[in-house]
Structures are given as C-alpha cells and as structure tokens.
Backbone as CSV, one residue per row, in Angstrom:
resi,resn,N_x,N_y,N_z,CA_x,CA_y,CA_z,C_x,C_y,C_z
1,MET,42.370,90.411,-65.352,42.049,89.034,-65.623,43.350,88.213,-65.604
2,PRO,43.377,87.101,-64.859,44.595,86.285,-64.803,44.860,85.594,-66.142
3,LYS,46.147,85.424,-66.424,46.529,84.742,-67.658,46.307,83.238,-67.504
4,THR,45.914,82.624,-68.586,45.752,81.176,-68.623,47.113,80.545,-68.871
5,MET,47.483,79.639,-68.011,48.762,78.952,-68.165,48.531,77.675,-68.975
6,THR,49.354,77.471,-69.948,49.259,76.269,-70.769,50.606,75.581,-70.796
7,ARG,50.592,74.335,-71.190,51.832,73.597,-71.404,51.598,72.648,-72.560
8,PRO,52.660,72.233,-73.224,52.484,71.330,-74.365,51.823,70.029,-73.927
9,TRP,50.950,69.507,-74.778,50.289,68.239,-74.509,51.247,67.109,-74.839
10,ASP,51.414,66.182,-73.931,52.317,65.055,-74.131,51.509,63.764,-74.125
11,PRO,51.362,63.128,-75.282,50.563,61.901,-75.335,51.117,60.809,-74.428
12,ALA,52.421,60.801,-74.193,53.028,59.763,-73.352,52.464,59.772,-71.934
13,GLU,51.930,60.889,-71.502,51.369,60.997,-70.158,49.960,60.411,-70.072
14,HIS,49.378,60.031,-71.194,47.977,59.624,-71.215,47.737,58.165,-71.581
15,PHE,48.799,57.424,-71.846,48.631,56.003,-72.137,48.417,55.259,-70.828
16,THR,47.325,54.508,-70.740,47.079,53.744,-69.525,47.108,52.238,-69.775
17,THR,46.954,51.835,-71.027,46.953,50.403,-71.344,47.762,50.140,-72.611
18,GLU,48.084,48.874,-72.804,48.751,48.453,-74.034,47.850,48.731,-75.237
19,GLU,46.555,48.604,-75.045,45.605,48.859,-76.131,45.633,50.325,-76.538
20,ASP,45.791,51.240,-75.567,45.916,52.671,-75.877,47.113,52.903,-76.790
21,MET,48.226,52.281,-76.426,49.464,52.453,-77.198,49.315,51.880,-78.604
22,ALA,48.711,50.707,-78.705,48.511,50.079,-80.019,47.578,50.917,-80.887
23,ALA,46.519,51.457,-80.299,45.578,52.292,-81.063,46.255,53.571,-81.544
24,TYR,47.110,54.142,-80.711,47.838,55.354,-81.071,48.772,55.089,-82.258
25,LEU,49.512,53.983,-82.193,50.396,53.629,-83.301,49.586,53.317,-84.551
26,GLU,48.475,52.617,-84.405,47.631,52.298,-85.555,47.139,53.567,-86.248
27,ALA,46.740,54.547,-85.456,46.282,55.821,-86.040,47.409,56.491,-86.812
28,ALA,48.627,56.455,-86.269,49.769,57.042,-86.968,50.059,56.286,-88.260
29,LEU,49.980,54.967,-88.218,50.205,54.164,-89.421,49.179,54.481,-90.499
30,GLN,47.938,54.672,-90.104,46.884,54.976,-91.072,47.103,56.334,-91.734
31,MET,47.739,57.264,-91.037,48.023,58.571,-91.626,49.089,58.457,-92.718
32,GLY,49.972,57.462,-92.583,50.956,57.207,-93.629,52.157,58.129,-93.656
33,ASP,52.334,58.955,-92.647,53.458,59.897,-92.601,54.584,59.269,-91.790
34,PRO,55.735,58.957,-92.425,56.832,58.310,-91.702,57.291,59.087,-90.463
35,ALA,57.326,60.394,-90.537,57.748,61.194,-89.384,56.751,61.054,-88.231
36,LEU,55.484,61.002,-88.559,54.446,60.841,-87.537,54.532,59.453,-86.900
37,ILE,54.807,58.438,-87.696,54.943,57.081,-87.179,56.131,57.002,-86.225
38,ALA,57.259,57.565,-86.627,58.443,57.562,-85.760,58.164,58.327,-84.469
39,ALA,57.507,59.469,-84.565,57.190,60.258,-83.375,56.221,59.507,-82.467
40,ALA,55.253,58.797,-83.034,54.313,58.015,-82.226,55.051,56.906,-81.487
41,LEU,55.969,56.231,-82.160,56.783,55.216,-81.490,57.601,55.845,-80.368
42,GLY,58.114,57.050,-80.614,58.859,57.756,-79.579,57.994,58.077,-78.373
43,ASP,56.755,58.514,-78.616,55.825,58.795,-77.511,55.563,57.536,-76.690
44,ILE,55.344,56.426,-77.374,55.065,55.164,-76.689,56.293,54.708,-75.908
45,ALA,57.470,54.826,-76.530,58.707,54.425,-75.852,58.951,55.287,-74.612
46,ARG,58.676,56.584,-74.697,58.838,57.453,-73.518,57.876,57.057,-72.413
47,ALA,56.664,56.668,-72.788,55.685,56.250,-71.789,56.131,54.981,-71.066
48,LYS,56.816,54.114,-71.773,57.262,52.849,-71.184,58.653,52.967,-70.564
49,GLY,59.353,54.057,-70.832,60.704,54.246,-70.299,61.741,54.099,-71.388
50,MET,62.150,55.225,-71.957,63.059,55.225,-73.102,64.371,54.506,-72.803
51,SER,64.909,54.685,-71.615,66.187,54.040,-71.295,66.076,52.526,-71.363
52,GLN,65.014,51.984,-70.793,64.835,50.528,-70.802,64.559,50.026,-72.219
53,ILE,63.764,50.766,-72.976,63.485,50.373,-74.363,64.778,50.351,-75.160
54,ALA,65.600,51.372,-74.995,66.878,51.436,-75.711,67.761,50.245,-75.340
55,ARG,67.870,49.947,-74.042,68.680,48.799,-73.606,68.155,47.499,-74.213
56,ASP,66.855,47.291,-74.116,66.265,46.042,-74.617,66.412,45.894,-76.130
57,ALA,66.435,47.022,-76.832,66.578,46.992,-78.293,68.044,47.003,-78.730
58,GLY,68.948,47.157,-77.765,70.374,47.190,-78.093,70.792,48.481,-78.770
59,LEU,70.142,49.574,-78.378,70.414,50.874,-78.994,70.795,51.886,-77.919
60,GLY,71.475,52.951,-78.322,71.793,54.032,-77.399,70.563,54.880,-77.124
61,ARG,70.384,55.309,-75.864,69.207,56.088,-75.486,69.117,57.381,-76.282
62,GLU,70.216,58.119,-76.372,70.181,59.400,-77.090,69.911,59.204,-78.576
63,SER,70.511,58.175,-79.169,70.273,57.941,-80.599,68.835,57.498,-80.829
64,LEU,68.263,56.767,-79.866,66.872,56.353,-80.004,65.934,57.551,-79.890
65,TYR,66.206,58.461,-78.940,65.417,59.687,-78.841,65.431,60.431,-80.169
66,LYS,66.629,60.568,-80.744,66.769,61.304,-82.003,66.041,60.586,-83.140
67,ALA,66.210,59.272,-83.228,65.592,58.506,-84.316,64.075,58.549,-84.248
68,LEU,63.524,58.561,-83.026,62.075,58.507,-82.866,61.445,59.870,-82.629
69,SER,62.132,60.900,-83.062,61.538,62.237,-83.021,60.898,62.516,-84.382
70,ALA,60.102,63.556,-84.450,59.459,63.910,-85.718,60.498,64.274,-86.777
71,GLU,61.676,64.705,-86.346,62.745,65.075,-87.281,63.658,63.893,-87.599
72,GLY,63.497,62.787,-86.884,64.370,61.629,-87.066,64.066,60.889,-88.351
73,ASN,64.989,60.028,-88.710,64.813,59.197,-89.905,65.385,57.815,-89.593
74,PRO,64.690,57.053,-88.743,65.249,55.773,-88.308,65.255,54.740,-89.425
75,GLU,66.221,53.828,-89.327,66.238,52.697,-90.250,65.058,51.790,-89.921
76,PHE,64.609,51.056,-90.910,63.482,50.166,-90.690,63.826,49.113,-89.637
77,ALA,65.069,48.664,-89.608,65.489,47.684,-88.601,65.312,48.250,-87.198
78,THR,65.587,49.531,-87.021,65.391,50.176,-85.723,63.920,50.193,-85.363
79,ILE,63.077,50.546,-86.323,61.629,50.561,-86.096,61.152,49.181,-85.657
80,MET,61.595,48.151,-86.341,61.159,46.794,-86.017,61.650,46.354,-84.641
81,LYS,62.883,46.710,-84.275,63.387,46.383,-82.936,62.537,47.048,-81.863
82,VAL,62.251,48.322,-82.053,61.483,49.075,-81.063,60.065,48.517,-80.961
83,ILE,59.435,48.242,-82.085,58.086,47.683,-82.068,58.068,46.362,-81.310
84,SER,59.058,45.530,-81.547,59.134,44.245,-80.855,59.313,44.437,-79.353
85,VAL,60.237,45.300,-78.957,60.498,45.549,-77.537,59.264,46.145,-76.857
86,LEU,58.512,46.950,-77.582,57.299,47.542,-77.020,56.160,46.530,-76.887
87,GLY,56.349,45.349,-77.456,55.301,44.334,-77.387,54.184,44.588,-78.380
88,LEU,54.501,45.301,-79.458,53.513,45.617,-80.481,53.815,44.822,-81.748
89,GLN,52.872,44.813,-82.669,53.045,44.160,-83.957,52.531,45.074,-85.050
90,LEU,53.147,44.963,-86.226,52.618,45.645,-87.407,51.706,44.667,-88.137
91,HIS,50.671,45.202,-88.738,49.748,44.384,-89.520,49.506,45.069,-90.853
92,ALA,49.209,44.275,-91.853,48.878,44.820,-93.159,47.453,44.418,-93.515
93,SER,46.779,45.315,-94.187,45.437,45.029,-94.698,45.271,45.823,-95.997
94,PRO,44.373,45.401,-96.845,44.174,46.135,-98.091,43.692,47.551,-97.791
95,SER,44.134,48.496,-98.606,43.659,49.864,-98.430,42.192,49.925,-98.830
96,ARG,41.504,50.872,-98.306,40.066,50.990,-98.586,39.797,51.262,-100.050
97,SER,40.700,51.999,-100.677,40.484,52.321,-102.085,40.954,51.207,-102.997
98,GLY,41.778,50.289,-102.436,42.306,49.209,-103.246,43.440,49.633,-104.141
99,VAL,43.830,50.908,-104.060,44.899,51.447,-104.877,46.075,51.789,-103.979
100,VAL,47.244,51.340,-104.371,48.448,51.663,-103.626,48.922,53.037,-104.085
101,SER,49.176,53.915,-103.124,49.635,55.252,-103.510,51.096,55.437,-103.270
C-alpha cells in the first residue's frame, strides 16, 4: 500500500478575499490568545507579502516574521502598524457574558 504524503496546512495559501483575512483575524481575537493573534497576523501578512508589509510598516522583514510567529511577543505598536498596513481594523464589543476575564 502506498504511503500517504502530507504537508503542513498553511492558512496563508487559502485567503482569497479581504473578508477571508478579516474573518480569520476575528476568530483569533475571539479566542483571546495573544500568541494565536500574532500568528494569525503573520499568516495574513505572509499571504499579502511579508516583505512589502514590513516595508510599509517601517519594520525589518526578519524581525516582523519573528514578532508575528506563535513564539513572538510583538509590541502593541507593532500590532497596530501591521493591522493598519493590512487594511484591517480592530473592533470592540461587549463580551457575551458581560464579565471581563
């Protein structure tokens, strides 16, 4: 029986619209995990071209890759620059439980 070949799934290969990217980031924001949010921004930035995103945000490409990885810990200013360059916005709404955790 032949072996099944697999490869890691890359979300950046599946974004086809700006709405896809916004929905992906929204899902990460709803999870509330800072590492997941940074990684989602990294996926979106890779889909749009990390080098161009880094240039437009005034950041180094390698440092941006590192900051937007699951292991990264970007400053909030970096997050806001990247979100702006990506053409996205953050929004706030009351939590469903009404309790801040």
